[in-house]
Phi, psi and omega in degrees: 000317180298321180299321180295319180294321180298330182300309184253066185270122166234189185308309186292309183296324179296318179296318180298318182297317180298317180297320181296316181295324179297313180299318180299321180294316181296323180291331180089000000 
């Protein structure tokens, strides 16, 4: 799923992806 998001990356989707990775990191 992440690879698919990386494919069509624009400002918004890129920002969302970064936020998602951050949340995943915080969750452990």
